[in-house]
Backbone as a chain_set.jsonl record, in Angstrom:
{"seq": "MTDSSALDPEDRKIVTLARSARARNGVPEGAAVRDETGRTYVAGTVALDSLKLSALRTAVAMAVASGATSLEAAAVVTEAETVSEEDRAAVRDLGSGETPLLVAGPDGTVRTTVTAG", "coords": {"N": [[121.951, 42.247, -61.73], [124.837, 42.572, -59.623], [127.904, 44.245, -60.268], [130.397, 42.621, -58.886], [133.354, 43.423, -58.58], [132.728, 45.878, -57.743], [132.277, 45.548, -55.301], [132.492, 46.342, -51.625], [135.628, 45.393, -50.068], [135.524, 43.566, -48.014], [132.955, 42.737, -48.222], [133.254, 41.485, -50.693], [135.139, 39.331, -49.894], [133.56, 37.555, -47.82], [132.112, 36.874, -50.084], [133.823, 35.149, -51.605], [134.735, 33.435, -49.635], [132.746, 31.905, -48.972], [131.929, 30.688, -51.686], [134.079, 29.064, -51.765], [133.985, 27.523, -49.687], [131.439, 26.057, -50.651], [132.558, 24.668, -53.038], [134.749, 23.677, -51.983], [133.749, 21.453, -50.172], [131.96, 20.102, -51.601], [129.16, 20.83, -51.613], [125.146, 21.981, -51.98], [125.276, 24.821, -51.563], [126.842, 27.494, -50.255], [128.355, 29.667, -47.315], [128.496, 32.498, -45.706], [129.444, 34.584, -43.11], [129.419, 37.818, -41.18], [130.595, 39.316, -38.154], [129.712, 41.671, -35.537], [132.507, 42.183, -35.076], [133.949, 42.068, -36.985], [134.713, 39.302, -37.533], [134.544, 36.414, -39.214], [132.545, 33.646, -40.188], [132.186, 30.502, -42.015], [130.433, 28.166, -43.641], [129.105, 25.07, -45.179], [126.327, 23.551, -46.848], [124.297, 21.257, -44.699], [123.862, 18.158, -44.92], [122.478, 15.665, -43.146], [121.333, 12.536, -42.01], [119.653, 13.006, -39.982], [119.816, 15.844, -39.762], [119.404, 18.341, -41.183], [120.658, 21.34, -42.699], [120.803, 24.438, -44.152], [123.199, 26.326, -45.769], [123.693, 28.697, -45.01], [121.984, 29.336, -42.442], [123.482, 27.315, -40.947], [126.121, 28.518, -41.022], [125.073, 31.038, -39.495], [124.613, 29.975, -37.017], [126.813, 28.92, -36.459], [128.222, 31.582, -35.833], [126.694, 32.293, -33.431], [127.271, 30.234, -31.869], [130.141, 31.197, -31.473], [129.962, 33.191, -29.687], [128.887, 35.735, -31.231], [127.224, 38.782, -31.284], [125.801, 39.981, -33.166], [125.172, 40.904, -36.797], [127.172, 41.367, -39.249], [126.867, 41.485, -42.061], [126.016, 38.93, -44.573], [126.469, 36.421, -46.694], [125.611, 34.239, -49.581], [126.37, 31.457, -51.509], [125.144, 30.162, -54.247], [122.947, 27.962, -56.529], [120.374, 28.704, -56.667], [117.549, 31.36, -57.145], [117.186, 33.138, -54.937], [117.097, 33.29, -51.63], [115.449, 31.432, -48.737], [113.15, 31.814, -46.918], [113.49, 31.131, -44.445], [116.217, 31.251, -44.062], [116.472, 34.242, -44.174], [115.136, 34.881, -42.006], [117.09, 33.662, -40.034], [119.053, 35.16, -40.205], [117.959, 37.592, -39.824], [117.159, 37.214, -36.909], [120.124, 37.413, -36.002], [120.848, 39.618, -36.962], [119.59, 42.4, -38.061], [116.85, 43.864, -39.484], [118.134, 44.683, -41.737], [120.579, 44.033, -42.338], [122.657, 43.307, -45.025], [122.384, 41.047, -46.973], [124.259, 38.995, -49.407], [123.524, 37.725, -52.403], [125.032, 35.072, -54.382], [126.013, 33.844, -57.711], [127.201, 30.47, -58.42], [129.841, 30.936, -59.895], [130.659, 33.052, -58.131], [129.766, 35.555, -58.896], [127.634, 38.256, -57.675], [124.386, 38.47, -57.532], [122.113, 39.476, -56.626], [121.567, 41.752, -53.736], [119.799, 41.256, -50.936], [118.031, 42.449, -48.067], [117.729, 41.233, -44.888], [115.335, 41.868, -43.533]], "CA": [[123.16, 41.507, -61.2], [125.829, 43.396, -58.911], [129.413, 44.038, -60.265], [131.267, 41.891, -57.554], [134.453, 44.261, -58.352], [132.31, 47.107, -56.955], [131.951, 45.204, -53.76], [133.293, 46.544, -50.557], [136.493, 44.24, -49.86], [134.999, 42.913, -46.882], [132.055, 41.949, -48.806], [133.768, 40.491, -51.635], [135.841, 38.554, -48.976], [132.588, 36.825, -47.592], [131.6, 35.788, -51.291], [135.128, 34.612, -51.938], [134.774, 32.214, -48.699], [131.071, 30.899, -49.176], [132.213, 30.191, -52.959], [135.125, 28.172, -51.256], [132.891, 26.35, -48.809], [130.59, 25.276, -51.611], [133.181, 24.514, -53.529], [135.744, 22.258, -51.429], [132.799, 20.361, -49.569], [130.755, 19.55, -52.639], [127.625, 21.009, -51.315], [124.851, 22.806, -53.07], [125.396, 26.289, -51.147], [128.066, 27.781, -49.142], [127.849, 30.87, -47.048], [129.794, 33.202, -44.872], [128.621, 35.734, -42.424], [130.58, 38.671, -40.53], [129.948, 39.629, -37.017], [129.896, 43.018, -35.589], [133.937, 42.273, -34.402], [134.683, 41.726, -38.336], [135.265, 37.912, -37.509], [133.965, 35.693, -40.315], [132.046, 32.326, -40.047], [131.822, 29.893, -42.939], [129.763, 27.058, -43.737], [128.414, 24.586, -46.285], [124.915, 22.953, -46.517], [124.509, 20.318, -43.966], [122.705, 17.141, -45.182], [122.401, 14.006, -42.47], [119.78, 11.958, -42.175], [118.964, 13.372, -38.958], [120.118, 17.119, -39.44], [119.407, 19.162, -42.481], [120.558, 22.892, -42.573], [120.936, 25.445, -45.345], [124.685, 26.792, -45.428], [123.578, 30.271, -44.425], [121.581, 28.963, -41.142], [124.741, 26.831, -40.239], [127.121, 29.946, -40.772], [124.596, 31.869, -38.6], [124.584, 29.009, -35.863], [128.57, 28.888, -35.977], [128.474, 32.634, -35.618], [126.22, 32.266, -32.29], [128.117, 29.541, -30.836], [131.07, 31.625, -31.283], [129.491, 34.601, -29.035], [128.603, 36.826, -31.82], [125.823, 39.359, -30.796], [125.242, 40.827, -34.347], [125.772, 40.327, -38.051], [127.403, 43.276, -40.39], [126.566, 41.079, -43.515], [125.775, 37.797, -44.954], [126.604, 36.2, -48.241], [125.417, 32.606, -50.01], [126.769, 30.92, -53.26], [123.702, 29.126, -54.549], [122.019, 28.116, -57.9], [118.934, 29.246, -56.26], [117.842, 32.782, -57.169], [117.091, 33.712, -53.891], [117.497, 32.485, -50.277], [114.379, 31.304, -48.098], [112.662, 33.196, -45.874], [113.907, 30.631, -43.072], [117.3, 31.627, -43.946], [116.411, 35.544, -43.735], [114.79, 34.689, -40.65], [118.239, 33.227, -39.155], [120.018, 36.363, -40.44], [117.446, 38.824, -38.733], [117.606, 36.905, -35.605], [121.17, 37.645, -35.102], [121.629, 40.68, -37.271], [118.569, 43.11, -38.075], [116.099, 43.663, -40.657], [118.659, 45.852, -42.474], [121.681, 43.182, -42.512], [122.477, 42.887, -46.215], [122.386, 39.452, -47.633], [124.323, 38.812, -50.592], [123.521, 36.184, -53.18], [125.826, 34.714, -55.644], [125.686, 32.198, -58.179], [128.52, 29.642, -58.247], [130.853, 31.422, -60.162], [131.018, 33.925, -57.498], [128.912, 36.802, -58.947], [126.841, 38.744, -57.052], [123.226, 38.219, -58.512], [121.609, 40.421, -55.83], [121.577, 41.838, -52.4], [118.406, 41.536, -50.45], [118.044, 42.652, -46.554], [116.885, 40.026, -43.907], [114.2, 41.984, -43.213]], "C": [[124.304, 42.771, -60.786], [127.496, 42.962, -59.62], [130.287, 44.013, -59.17], [132.556, 42.641, -57.726], [134.146, 45.281, -57.707], [131.928, 47.013, -55.558], [132.993, 45.981, -52.573], [134.586, 45.339, -50.465], [136.123, 43.823, -48.918], [133.97, 42.181, -47.234], [132.287, 41.013, -49.649], [134.505, 39.214, -50.98], [134.897, 37.55, -48.677], [132.296, 36.22, -48.721], [132.586, 34.886, -51.634], [134.716, 33.134, -50.827], [133.546, 31.542, -48.831], [131.108, 30.398, -50.672], [133.131, 29.187, -52.615], [134.712, 27.021, -50.644], [132.259, 25.563, -49.584], [131.667, 24.161, -52.062], [134.35, 22.846, -53.224], [134.951, 21.097, -50.714], [131.662, 20.012, -50.485], [129.256, 19.781, -52.536], [126.891, 21.581, -52.085], [125.033, 24.358, -52.664], [126.583, 26.236, -50.02], [127.967, 29.426, -48.832], [128.818, 31.268, -45.84], [128.97, 34.239, -44.148], [129.979, 36.228, -41.715], [129.977, 39.139, -39.439], [130.139, 41.146, -36.76], [131.343, 43.577, -34.761], [134.455, 42.141, -36.103], [134.997, 40.009, -38.236], [134.072, 37.182, -38.721], [133.438, 34.212, -39.772], [131.458, 31.525, -41.445], [131.384, 28.712, -42.863], [129.032, 26.673, -45.15], [127.139, 24.131, -45.966], [125.2, 21.604, -45.796], [123.375, 19.568, -44.069], [122.493, 15.656, -44.391], [121.167, 13.868, -42.784], [119.007, 12.532, -41.047], [118.88, 15.002, -38.72], [120.378, 17.828, -40.754], [119.345, 20.941, -42.186], [121.473, 23.679, -43.969], [122.421, 25.796, -44.846], [124.427, 28.134, -44.67], [123.251, 30.04, -42.863], [122.696, 28.07, -40.411], [125.811, 27.879, -40.072], [126.535, 30.528, -39.613], [124.783, 30.939, -36.862], [126.022, 28.847, -35.312], [128.72, 30.709, -35.045], [128.029, 32.724, -33.973], [126.813, 31.579, -31.509], [129.319, 29.922, -30.735], [130.986, 33.064, -30.431], [129.097, 35.959, -29.795], [127.196, 37.408, -31.701], [125.109, 39.947, -32.255], [125.898, 40.559, -35.674], [125.629, 41.701, -38.759], [126.823, 42.931, -41.698], [126.722, 39.533, -43.441], [126.11, 37.416, -46.397], [126.322, 34.49, -48.434], [125.709, 32.516, -51.2], [125.654, 29.577, -53.252], [123.379, 29.143, -55.931], [120.864, 28.712, -57.749], [118.902, 30.892, -56.808], [117.861, 33.596, -56.164], [117.474, 33.269, -52.773], [115.91, 32.465, -49.808], [114.151, 32.105, -47.197], [113.303, 32.78, -44.338], [115.441, 31.228, -42.935], [117.608, 32.941, -43.541], [116.06, 35.786, -42.475], [116.17, 34.594, -39.765], [118.943, 34.452, -39.151], [119.436, 37.42, -39.625], [117.422, 38.544, -37.412], [118.616, 37.289, -35.092], [121.514, 39.113, -35.486], [120.183, 42.076, -36.951], [117.895, 42.648, -39.573], [117.121, 44.159, -41.817], [120.211, 45.083, -42.917], [121.77, 42.876, -44.279], [122.999, 41.237, -46.479], [123.0, 39.235, -49.062], [124.277, 37.368, -51.324], [123.881, 35.911, -54.647], [125.75, 33.801, -56.109], [127.025, 31.493, -58.026], [129.962, 30.534, -58.944], [131.183, 32.76, -59.053], [130.427, 35.27, -57.652], [127.666, 37.159, -58.333], [125.513, 38.907, -57.828], [122.454, 39.527, -58.089], [121.852, 40.497, -54.505], [120.131, 42.231, -51.986], [119.22, 41.997, -48.61], [117.14, 41.121, -46.047], [115.458, 40.577, -43.831], [112.908, 41.883, -44.134]], "O": [[124.552, 43.722, -61.528], [128.09, 41.885, -59.558], [130.818, 44.972, -58.608], [133.14, 42.491, -56.653], [135.024, 45.81, -57.025], [131.462, 47.877, -54.815], [134.198, 46.113, -52.787], [134.249, 44.251, -50.931], [137.134, 43.134, -48.785], [133.849, 41.054, -46.754], [131.777, 39.895, -49.59], [134.433, 38.131, -51.561], [135.19, 36.471, -49.192], [132.162, 34.999, -48.641], [132.213, 33.766, -51.985], [134.464, 32.014, -51.27], [133.613, 30.316, -48.738], [130.209, 29.596, -50.924], [132.961, 28.192, -53.32], [134.967, 25.852, -50.934], [132.371, 24.352, -49.391], [131.69, 23.02, -51.601], [134.591, 21.765, -53.761], [135.406, 19.954, -50.66], [130.552, 19.674, -50.074], [128.361, 19.18, -53.131], [127.466, 21.941, -53.112], [124.906, 25.15, -53.598], [127.029, 25.363, -49.275], [127.645, 30.28, -49.657], [129.631, 30.574, -45.23], [127.913, 34.672, -44.607], [131.063, 35.658, -41.595], [128.79, 39.437, -39.568], [130.656, 41.85, -37.628], [131.511, 44.626, -34.141], [135.682, 42.139, -36.204], [135.675, 39.592, -39.175], [132.915, 37.568, -38.889], [134.082, 33.712, -38.849], [130.381, 31.883, -41.922], [131.893, 28.014, -41.985], [128.548, 27.446, -45.978], [126.767, 24.283, -44.802], [126.138, 20.888, -46.147], [122.259, 19.858, -43.639], [122.362, 14.622, -45.045], [120.301, 14.493, -43.396], [117.779, 12.558, -41.118], [118.179, 15.507, -37.843], [121.485, 17.852, -41.292], [118.44, 21.612, -41.69], [122.543, 23.376, -44.496], [122.781, 25.578, -43.689], [125.119, 28.45, -43.703], [124.058, 30.45, -42.028], [122.737, 28.179, -39.186], [126.334, 28.048, -38.97], [127.273, 30.624, -38.633], [125.062, 31.483, -35.794], [126.362, 28.693, -34.139], [129.206, 30.9, -33.93], [128.874, 33.176, -33.201], [127.029, 32.034, -30.386], [129.979, 29.227, -29.963], [131.863, 33.922, -30.535], [128.991, 37.044, -29.223], [126.177, 36.758, -31.939], [123.93, 40.3, -32.287], [127.022, 40.059, -35.729], [124.78, 42.584, -38.883], [126.34, 43.798, -42.426], [127.344, 38.935, -42.563], [125.96, 38.288, -47.253], [126.718, 33.641, -47.635], [125.384, 33.382, -52.012], [125.471, 28.558, -52.586], [123.487, 30.193, -56.565], [120.324, 29.257, -58.712], [119.921, 31.577, -56.896], [118.42, 34.69, -56.253], [118.527, 32.649, -52.921], [115.124, 33.267, -50.313], [114.881, 32.99, -46.749], [113.555, 33.536, -43.4], [115.849, 31.631, -41.846], [118.574, 33.176, -42.815], [116.524, 36.721, -41.822], [116.336, 35.4, -38.85], [119.453, 34.822, -38.093], [120.113, 38.096, -38.851], [117.635, 39.471, -36.63], [118.577, 37.6, -33.902], [122.212, 39.826, -34.764], [119.922, 42.539, -35.84], [118.13, 41.746, -40.377], [116.717, 43.922, -42.955], [120.901, 45.604, -43.794], [120.871, 42.183, -44.758], [123.966, 40.605, -46.053], [122.175, 39.301, -49.974], [124.777, 36.293, -50.992], [123.35, 36.291, -55.691], [125.481, 32.776, -55.483], [127.925, 32.096, -57.443], [131.006, 30.637, -58.3], [132.146, 33.451, -59.385], [130.51, 36.093, -56.74], [126.685, 36.425, -58.449], [125.61, 39.557, -58.869], [122.182, 40.445, -58.863], [122.317, 39.505, -53.943], [119.446, 43.146, -52.443], [120.366, 41.896, -48.172], [116.341, 40.352, -46.582], [114.492, 39.844, -44.04], [111.788, 42.029, -43.644]]}, "num_chains": 1, "name": "protein.A"}
C-alpha cells in the first residue's frame, strides 16, 4: 500500500478526481489521466447496452478525442486489486510502457502503482 500523502500533488489530484467521478456517478470505477501538457480527463465506467468501457479506457478515449498525444500518469479508483490488461494497453497506446498507473481503493488510498508496460 502506498502512503497517499506521500504522492506528488499532481498524482494525488488525479486520484481525487477519479474518486469523485466514481462517487458522483455511482459507478464501479472512476479514472483520471494527465496528458503531456498537464490537462486532466476524468471518467466513470460506461455501461450501456450497446457500449461498455472501463473508466480508464473512457478517460484515455477522452484524452485522445481532445488531442492529447501522450500521458504522464493515470489513476483508477476501484474495488479490484489491479487493472485489466485492456486498461493497461489503452494507457500504453497513448503513453508508454513506463506511464505510472495508480490503483486506489474506494477510499482513495493508493494500493499500488504499476506501469502500463
